[in-house]
VMD Tcl script that draws the C-alpha trace (Angstrom):
set ca {
  {27.10 -21.42 32.46}
  {24.97 -18.86 30.62}
  {26.53 -17.57 27.43}
  {26.47 -13.74 27.55}
  {27.51 -13.37 23.91}
  {25.02 -11.05 22.15}
  {24.33 -13.47 19.32}
  {23.78 -16.31 21.78}
  {21.34 -14.18 23.78}
  {19.36 -13.41 20.64}
  {19.46 -17.03 19.49}
  {18.55 -18.61 22.84}
  {16.50 -15.98 24.69}
  {14.39 -14.06 22.17}
  {10.85 -13.55 23.47}
  {9.49 -11.63 20.48}
  {10.64 -11.01 16.93}
  {8.97 -9.49 13.91}
  {9.52 -8.10 10.44}
  {9.65 -4.31 10.18}
  {10.38 -1.77 7.46}
  {8.57 -1.64 4.13}
  {7.19 -5.17 4.44}
  {5.41 -4.35 7.71}
  {4.27 -0.94 6.46}
  {2.68 -2.40 3.33}
  {5.19 -0.56 1.13}
  {7.32 -3.48 -0.04}
  {8.25 -3.67 -3.71}
  {10.37 -6.13 -5.64}
  {13.80 -6.20 -4.06}
  {12.77 -4.73 -0.69}
  {14.95 -5.80 2.22}
  {13.55 -7.86 5.10}
  {14.27 -5.94 8.29}
  {13.92 -7.99 11.45}
  {13.56 -6.60 14.97}
  {13.28 -8.46 18.25}
  {13.40 -8.49 22.02}
  {15.50 -10.87 24.09}
  {15.35 -11.51 27.83}
  {18.83 -11.71 29.30}
  {18.79 -14.27 32.15}
  {18.70 -12.49 35.50}
  {21.96 -14.02 36.84}
  {23.86 -12.13 34.15}
  {22.98 -8.89 35.95}
  {24.75 -10.07 39.13}
  {28.15 -9.70 37.46}
  {30.23 -6.53 37.16}
  {29.91 -6.78 33.40}
  {26.23 -6.49 32.51}
  {24.57 -8.10 29.50}
  {24.23 -5.96 26.35}
  {21.26 -3.64 25.97}
  {20.99 -4.48 22.27}
  {22.53 -6.70 19.63}
  {23.02 -6.74 15.87}
  {22.45 -9.99 13.97}
  {23.00 -12.81 13.70}
  {20.96 -12.54 10.48}
  {21.45 -9.65 8.04}
  {19.23 -6.63 8.75}
  {18.45 -7.98 12.23}
  {18.50 -5.89 15.43}
  {17.29 -6.80 18.94}
  {16.89 -5.03 22.26}
  {17.15 -6.51 25.75}
  {13.70 -6.41 27.34}
  {14.42 -3.69 29.90}
  {15.99 -1.37 27.31}
  {13.09 -2.02 24.97}
  {10.56 -1.10 27.68}
  {12.49 2.04 28.58}
  {12.47 3.24 24.98}
  {8.80 2.35 24.50}
  {7.85 4.30 27.65}
  {9.62 7.30 26.11}
  {7.49 6.82 22.98}
  {10.44 6.01 20.73}
  {8.78 5.69 17.29}
  {10.87 2.74 16.09}
  {10.22 0.73 19.25}
  {6.50 1.51 19.42}
  {6.10 0.48 15.80}
  {7.97 -2.75 16.49}
  {5.33 -3.62 19.09}
  {2.62 -3.23 16.44}
  {4.12 -5.10 13.51}
  {1.56 -7.31 11.72}
  {4.38 -9.72 10.78}
  {5.31 -11.62 13.95}
  {7.90 -14.35 13.38}
  {8.47 -15.64 16.93}
  {6.74 -15.14 20.25}
  {6.70 -16.96 23.60}
  {4.70 -16.39 26.80}
  {6.79 -13.38 27.83}
  {6.44 -11.92 24.36}
  {2.68 -12.43 24.42}
  {2.41 -10.55 27.72}
  {4.59 -7.79 26.29}
  {2.22 -7.41 23.35}
  {-0.78 -7.44 25.69}
  {0.72 -4.34 27.32}
  {1.00 -2.33 24.11}
  {-1.63 0.13 25.24}
  {0.21 0.83 28.50}
  {3.14 2.26 26.54}
  {1.07 4.72 24.54}
  {0.72 8.32 25.65}
  {0.73 11.89 24.34}
  {4.51 11.78 24.56}
  {4.26 10.21 21.11}
  {3.37 13.60 19.69}
  {6.70 15.05 20.78}
  {8.82 12.07 19.75}
  {7.22 11.46 16.35}
  {7.38 15.15 15.41}
  {10.91 15.55 16.79}
  {12.15 12.54 14.83}
  {10.36 13.74 11.70}
  {11.85 17.23 12.05}
  {15.35 15.77 12.23}
  {14.75 13.66 9.14}
  {13.28 16.62 7.28}
  {16.39 18.71 7.88}
  {18.46 15.95 6.24}
  {16.13 15.91 3.24}
  {16.33 19.70 2.91}
  {20.12 19.49 3.04}
  {20.04 16.97 0.18}
  {17.81 19.28 -1.86}
  {20.23 22.19 -1.34}
  {23.27 20.09 -2.19}
  {21.97 17.76 -4.91}
  {18.76 19.38 -6.12}
  {16.56 16.54 -4.86}
  {15.97 14.58 -1.65}
  {16.44 10.89 -1.16}
  {12.95 10.01 -2.27}
  {12.71 6.78 -0.27}
  {13.45 8.73 2.91}
  {10.87 11.34 1.93}
  {8.27 8.59 1.54}
  {9.01 7.14 4.96}
  {8.89 10.58 6.56}
  {5.39 11.16 5.19}
  {4.40 7.69 6.39}
  {5.70 8.41 9.90}
  {3.89 11.75 10.12}
  {0.64 10.12 9.04}
  {1.07 7.29 11.54}
  {1.73 9.74 14.38}
  {-1.27 11.88 13.49}
  {-3.59 8.87 13.35}
  {-2.25 7.59 16.68}
  {-3.18 10.89 18.32}
  {-6.61 10.84 16.69}
  {-7.61 7.26 17.45}
  {-5.48 6.27 20.43}
  {-4.29 3.23 18.45}
  {-1.06 2.69 16.53}
  {-1.51 1.16 13.08}
  {1.64 0.95 11.00}
  {0.22 -0.44 7.74}
  {-0.37 2.43 5.32}
  {-3.43 0.89 3.66}
  {-4.99 3.19 1.05}
  {-2.02 5.60 1.22}
  {0.27 3.02 -0.41}
  {0.03 4.28 -4.00}
  {0.59 7.92 -3.08}
  {3.57 7.05 -0.92}
  {5.17 4.84 -3.56}
  {4.77 7.65 -6.08}
  {6.88 9.81 -3.76}
  {9.48 7.05 -3.53}
  {9.71 6.94 -7.34}
  {10.31 10.69 -7.47}
  {7.03 11.35 -9.27}
  {5.84 13.99 -6.78}
  {7.59 17.39 -6.88}
  {9.52 18.30 -3.76}
  {7.37 21.39 -3.22}
  {4.29 19.14 -3.04}
  {6.03 16.77 -0.65}
  {6.82 19.76 1.59}
  {3.19 20.86 1.44}
  {2.06 17.39 2.56}
  {4.59 17.36 5.38}
  {3.42 20.77 6.59}
  {-0.23 19.68 6.50}
  {0.45 16.49 8.45}
  {2.42 18.38 11.10}
  {-0.34 20.97 11.45}
  {-2.97 18.24 11.80}
  {-0.82 16.52 14.44}
  {-0.58 19.75 16.43}
  {-4.35 20.25 16.30}
  {-5.10 16.64 17.20}
  {-2.63 16.53 20.09}
  {-4.68 19.08 22.04}
  {-7.65 16.72 22.33}
  {-5.99 13.35 21.87}
  {-7.59 10.22 23.27}
  {-4.19 9.16 24.61}
  {-3.30 9.60 28.30}
  {-0.72 12.23 29.16}
  {1.74 9.64 30.48}
  {2.28 5.92 29.88}
  {1.41 3.39 32.58}
  {4.95 3.04 33.91}
  {3.92 1.13 37.05}
  {2.20 -1.58 35.01}
  {5.26 -2.04 32.79}
  {7.62 -2.10 35.76}
  {5.50 -4.79 37.44}
  {5.76 -6.88 34.27}
  {9.53 -6.43 34.14}
  {10.05 -7.37 37.80}
  {7.88 -10.48 37.53}
  {9.71 -11.52 34.40}
  {13.14 -11.06 36.00}
  {12.06 -13.12 39.04}
  {10.73 -15.90 36.86}
  {14.06 -15.93 35.02}
  {15.87 -16.65 38.32}
  {13.57 -19.60 38.99}
  {14.39 -21.06 35.56}
  {18.18 -20.60 35.98}
}
mol new
graphics top color blue
foreach p $ca { graphics top sphere $p radius 0.5 }
foreach p [lrange $ca 0 end-1] q [lrange $ca 1 end] { graphics top cylinder $p $q radius 0.2 }
display resetview
């Protein structure tokens, strides 16, 4: 009998897991949390029931979150920033054959849709920062840092056609923002510049207009069939 409990699915059926957040971005400092993200493959027989397996699960470790493979692929095809970045973490903790094939398909998920999703997410986060400035006189500086990081990552993705989540040489400038050493007006100027550069780059991006949905669907179907054979 297959245990459909979310924690059991993560424990027994994870195909890929990694560290995300500041540690993956190259922005970790003393005391930084260790955020873990992963993908689990719910055994196919669980989908034959009226009650379907969960699409995601928290835990069992602190700061751990996992998606079921199909949900993960759906979000990645929509260019969800958090999910795309998860696929490109440099800090992989666990991977099996299914996970390796998933990573081999990273390029199939990328498309110009990323321009819309990265900018839309950034715009939502910026409104929250602006609300903090109006109410408290200053933003949450850590959130401001991560917003600048995200805008830079999205711009570079459009320019190069590749997603690199480590900030590299931008580390010191970003950490200065986190410490509140950069005036808010300068942070706004940097945000505006990055958004303008993203708009310009999107017009001639190396990325395809749409992701390769058929290739991802083929992978998902083959993986589900193989799961039946193992059950």
